[in-house]
N, C-alpha and C positions, 0 to 999 in steps of 0.2 A: 483356429485363431487363438485358442487358449494356449496351445503348444507354442506358438510363435511369441506370445506375451511372456511365457515362462523362460524362453531362451534369451529374449531381449533383457529381461530382468537379471538373469544369471550372468550375462555378458557385462551388463553395467556394474553389477556388484563385484565381479572379479576384476574389472578394470580399476576399481577403486582400491582393491587390495594390492594389486601389482604396482601401482604408481604412487601409493600413499606414503610409504615409510622408506625413503631412500636417503642414506647417509654416505658421505664420502669416506673411503678407507684410505688412510695415509699410513703405510707401514713405517716402522722404525728401521731406517737404513743408515749404516755407518757411512759417513762421508769419506770418500777416498780421493787421493790426489789424482789429478787428470794427467796421468803419466803412462798409462798402458796404451800401446799402439793397437789400433783396430784396423785389420785388413778386411775390407768388404768387397767381395767380388767372386768371380768364378772363371775357370778356363773354359772358353768356348772353342771346341776343336774344329768347328766349321763356321767361322765368322770372327767378329772382333771380341776381344776379351777386355773387360773394363774393371778397374779396381779403384776403390777410394780408400785412401789412408787418412785416418783421423785418430783422435785420442779420446779415451773415456772421459766422461763428465758426470757430475753429480746429477741425481734424478730431478732435483729442484732447479737445476740450471735452466734459464730461459734462452740463453744465447746458443747459437749453433756450435757444435763441437769444433775444436781447433783441428785443422788439417795439417798434413805434412807435405809441404811443397818441396820441390827440388830433389826428390829421391830418385834412385835408379832401380827400376824394376825389370826383371828378365824372367821369362818362362824358360825352363831348361827341361828337355825330355830325358828319358833314361839312356839315351845314346849320346848325350852331351850337346845336342843341337840347341842353339840359343835363339830366343825370340824376344827382342827388346820391346819394352812398352814406352810410350811417349806421354809426357804430361800434357793433357789437353786443356785442363783448368787447374786451378790451385788444388792440389791434393788428389786429383783425378787422373788416372793413367790408363792408356788404352793401346792395345796392339793393333797392327795392321790386320786385315782379314786373313785369318789363318785356316789352313787345311791340314790338320794334324792327324797322324796315324794313331788311333786309339791304343794300339798295342805298345806304343812307345812312351805313353804318359805314366 
């Protein structure tokens, strides 16, 4: 019983230490223009490949990043075979279901 009380007291005191002094850390970050294109996605060699084209934004920005609509994206293997992607939503591009030879990528 005494051992149980010891562990309960230890747990209660450590909980106060862990949750007592929490301060937000806000690093100094230089603001940059939202002009760098971000390509977010990967080539799925056995299914659909999806990419999102957007632009960088300040860390303090609360709005969603600006996307790039109307682009033409194509996956090209090392043999020159082309696989076009279609815009499914503004800034989001998707291929048909692909079955690619891993040796040709």
